[in-house]
PyMOL CGO cylinders between C-alpha atoms (Angstrom):
from pymol import cmd
from pymol.cgo import CYLINDER

trace = [
    CYLINDER, 185.34, -53.98, -9.73, 184.59, -50.38, -11.42, 0.3, 1, 1, 1, 1, 1, 1,
    CYLINDER, 184.59, -50.38, -11.42, 180.89, -51.00, -11.67, 0.3, 1, 1, 1, 1, 1, 1,
    CYLINDER, 180.89, -51.00, -11.67, 180.40, -51.99, -8.27, 0.3, 1, 1, 1, 1, 1, 1,
    CYLINDER, 180.40, -51.99, -8.27, 182.42, -48.89, -7.00, 0.3, 1, 1, 1, 1, 1, 1,
    CYLINDER, 182.42, -48.89, -7.00, 179.96, -46.79, -9.58, 0.3, 1, 1, 1, 1, 1, 1,
    CYLINDER, 179.96, -46.79, -9.58, 176.76, -48.32, -8.18, 0.3, 1, 1, 1, 1, 1, 1,
    CYLINDER, 176.76, -48.32, -8.18, 178.03, -47.99, -4.44, 0.3, 1, 1, 1, 1, 1, 1,
    CYLINDER, 178.03, -47.99, -4.44, 178.63, -44.06, -5.12, 0.3, 1, 1, 1, 1, 1, 1,
    CYLINDER, 178.63, -44.06, -5.12, 175.14, -44.01, -6.83, 0.3, 1, 1, 1, 1, 1, 1,
    CYLINDER, 175.14, -44.01, -6.83, 173.34, -45.34, -4.09, 0.3, 1, 1, 1, 1, 1, 1,
    CYLINDER, 173.34, -45.34, -4.09, 175.18, -43.68, -1.28, 0.3, 1, 1, 1, 1, 1, 1,
    CYLINDER, 175.18, -43.68, -1.28, 174.89, -40.36, -3.07, 0.3, 1, 1, 1, 1, 1, 1,
    CYLINDER, 174.89, -40.36, -3.07, 171.21, -40.64, -3.51, 0.3, 1, 1, 1, 1, 1, 1,
    CYLINDER, 171.21, -40.64, -3.51, 170.83, -42.09, 0.08, 0.3, 1, 1, 1, 1, 1, 1,
    CYLINDER, 170.83, -42.09, 0.08, 172.77, -39.23, 1.37, 0.3, 1, 1, 1, 1, 1, 1,
    CYLINDER, 172.77, -39.23, 1.37, 171.02, -36.94, -0.94, 0.3, 1, 1, 1, 1, 1, 1,
    CYLINDER, 171.02, -36.94, -0.94, 167.43, -37.80, 0.85, 0.3, 1, 1, 1, 1, 1, 1,
    CYLINDER, 167.43, -37.80, 0.85, 168.57, -38.05, 4.20, 0.3, 1, 1, 1, 1, 1, 1,
    CYLINDER, 168.57, -38.05, 4.20, 169.84, -34.48, 3.89, 0.3, 1, 1, 1, 1, 1, 1,
    CYLINDER, 169.84, -34.48, 3.89, 166.73, -33.09, 2.05, 0.3, 1, 1, 1, 1, 1, 1,
    CYLINDER, 166.73, -33.09, 2.05, 164.63, -34.71, 5.14, 0.3, 1, 1, 1, 1, 1, 1,
    CYLINDER, 164.63, -34.71, 5.14, 166.71, -33.14, 7.67, 0.3, 1, 1, 1, 1, 1, 1,
    CYLINDER, 166.71, -33.14, 7.67, 166.42, -29.73, 5.98, 0.3, 1, 1, 1, 1, 1, 1,
    CYLINDER, 166.42, -29.73, 5.98, 162.78, -30.36, 5.84, 0.3, 1, 1, 1, 1, 1, 1,
    CYLINDER, 162.78, -30.36, 5.84, 162.13, -31.15, 9.20, 0.3, 1, 1, 1, 1, 1, 1,
    CYLINDER, 162.13, -31.15, 9.20, 164.34, -28.57, 10.76, 0.3, 1, 1, 1, 1, 1, 1,
    CYLINDER, 164.34, -28.57, 10.76, 163.01, -25.97, 8.54, 0.3, 1, 1, 1, 1, 1, 1,
    CYLINDER, 163.01, -25.97, 8.54, 159.27, -26.86, 9.46, 0.3, 1, 1, 1, 1, 1, 1,
    CYLINDER, 159.27, -26.86, 9.46, 160.36, -26.52, 13.34, 0.3, 1, 1, 1, 1, 1, 1,
    CYLINDER, 160.36, -26.52, 13.34, 160.84, -30.34, 14.35, 0.3, 1, 1, 1, 1, 1, 1,
    CYLINDER, 160.84, -30.34, 14.35, 163.97, -30.93, 16.08, 0.3, 1, 1, 1, 1, 1, 1,
    CYLINDER, 163.97, -30.93, 16.08, 163.43, -34.72, 15.86, 0.3, 1, 1, 1, 1, 1, 1,
    CYLINDER, 163.43, -34.72, 15.86, 162.60, -37.38, 13.41, 0.3, 1, 1, 1, 1, 1, 1,
    CYLINDER, 162.60, -37.38, 13.41, 161.67, -40.73, 15.07, 0.3, 1, 1, 1, 1, 1, 1,
    CYLINDER, 161.67, -40.73, 15.07, 164.52, -41.12, 17.83, 0.3, 1, 1, 1, 1, 1, 1,
    CYLINDER, 164.52, -41.12, 17.83, 167.19, -38.94, 15.98, 0.3, 1, 1, 1, 1, 1, 1,
    CYLINDER, 167.19, -38.94, 15.98, 167.70, -35.33, 16.13, 0.3, 1, 1, 1, 1, 1, 1,
    CYLINDER, 167.70, -35.33, 16.13, 167.43, -33.40, 12.75, 0.3, 1, 1, 1, 1, 1, 1,
    CYLINDER, 167.43, -33.40, 12.75, 171.21, -32.70, 13.19, 0.3, 1, 1, 1, 1, 1, 1,
    CYLINDER, 171.21, -32.70, 13.19, 172.24, -36.39, 13.42, 0.3, 1, 1, 1, 1, 1, 1,
    CYLINDER, 172.24, -36.39, 13.42, 170.38, -37.08, 10.23, 0.3, 1, 1, 1, 1, 1, 1,
    CYLINDER, 170.38, -37.08, 10.23, 172.12, -34.23, 8.49, 0.3, 1, 1, 1, 1, 1, 1,
    CYLINDER, 172.12, -34.23, 8.49, 175.62, -35.48, 9.42, 0.3, 1, 1, 1, 1, 1, 1,
    CYLINDER, 175.62, -35.48, 9.42, 174.35, -38.97, 8.22, 0.3, 1, 1, 1, 1, 1, 1,
    CYLINDER, 174.35, -38.97, 8.22, 173.33, -37.48, 4.88, 0.3, 1, 1, 1, 1, 1, 1,
    CYLINDER, 173.33, -37.48, 4.88, 176.64, -35.88, 4.33, 0.3, 1, 1, 1, 1, 1, 1,
    CYLINDER, 176.64, -35.88, 4.33, 178.46, -39.07, 5.45, 0.3, 1, 1, 1, 1, 1, 1,
    CYLINDER, 178.46, -39.07, 5.45, 176.79, -40.83, 2.95, 0.3, 1, 1, 1, 1, 1, 1,
    CYLINDER, 176.79, -40.83, 2.95, 177.28, -38.36, 0.15, 0.3, 1, 1, 1, 1, 1, 1,
    CYLINDER, 177.28, -38.36, 0.15, 180.99, -38.22, 1.37, 0.3, 1, 1, 1, 1, 1, 1,
    CYLINDER, 180.99, -38.22, 1.37, 181.23, -42.10, 0.86, 0.3, 1, 1, 1, 1, 1, 1,
    CYLINDER, 181.23, -42.10, 0.86, 179.62, -41.74, -2.72, 0.3, 1, 1, 1, 1, 1, 1,
    CYLINDER, 179.62, -41.74, -2.72, 182.04, -39.14, -3.86, 0.3, 1, 1, 1, 1, 1, 1,
    CYLINDER, 182.04, -39.14, -3.86, 185.15, -41.37, -2.44, 0.3, 1, 1, 1, 1, 1, 1,
    CYLINDER, 185.15, -41.37, -2.44, 183.43, -44.47, -4.23, 0.3, 1, 1, 1, 1, 1, 1,
    CYLINDER, 183.43, -44.47, -4.23, 183.18, -42.56, -7.54, 0.3, 1, 1, 1, 1, 1, 1,
    CYLINDER, 183.18, -42.56, -7.54, 186.96, -41.22, -6.85, 0.3, 1, 1, 1, 1, 1, 1,
    CYLINDER, 186.96, -41.22, -6.85, 187.94, -44.97, -6.80, 0.3, 1, 1, 1, 1, 1, 1,
    CYLINDER, 187.94, -44.97, -6.80, 186.35, -46.08, -9.64, 0.3, 1, 1, 1, 1, 1, 1,
    CYLINDER, 186.35, -46.08, -9.64, 187.96, -43.20, -11.61, 0.3, 1, 1, 1, 1, 1, 1,
    CYLINDER, 187.96, -43.20, -11.61, 191.50, -44.09, -10.46, 0.3, 1, 1, 1, 1, 1, 1,
    CYLINDER, 191.50, -44.09, -10.46, 190.58, -47.79, -11.01, 0.3, 1, 1, 1, 1, 1, 1,
    CYLINDER, 190.58, -47.79, -11.01, 190.18, -46.66, -14.67, 0.3, 1, 1, 1, 1, 1, 1,
    CYLINDER, 190.18, -46.66, -14.67, 193.29, -44.35, -15.10, 0.3, 1, 1, 1, 1, 1, 1,
    CYLINDER, 193.29, -44.35, -15.10, 195.82, -45.90, -17.38, 0.3, 1, 1, 1, 1, 1, 1,
    CYLINDER, 195.82, -45.90, -17.38, 198.98, -47.01, -15.52, 0.3, 1, 1, 1, 1, 1, 1,
]
cmd.load_cgo(trace, "trace")
């Protein structure tokens, strides 16, 4: 189970980082929208994925801790 949590954490972290960078780059270039979504919405999605990654990693660490 710890391996699944760690891979979930890594995937969510990378996806969150990429979404955050895309939103920041779009907003810095003057665009308010990426496709049909606002840049702020993409940024919030990226932050949410990074939080999911942090919580999954924390759960993996807690599962490994001795009793």
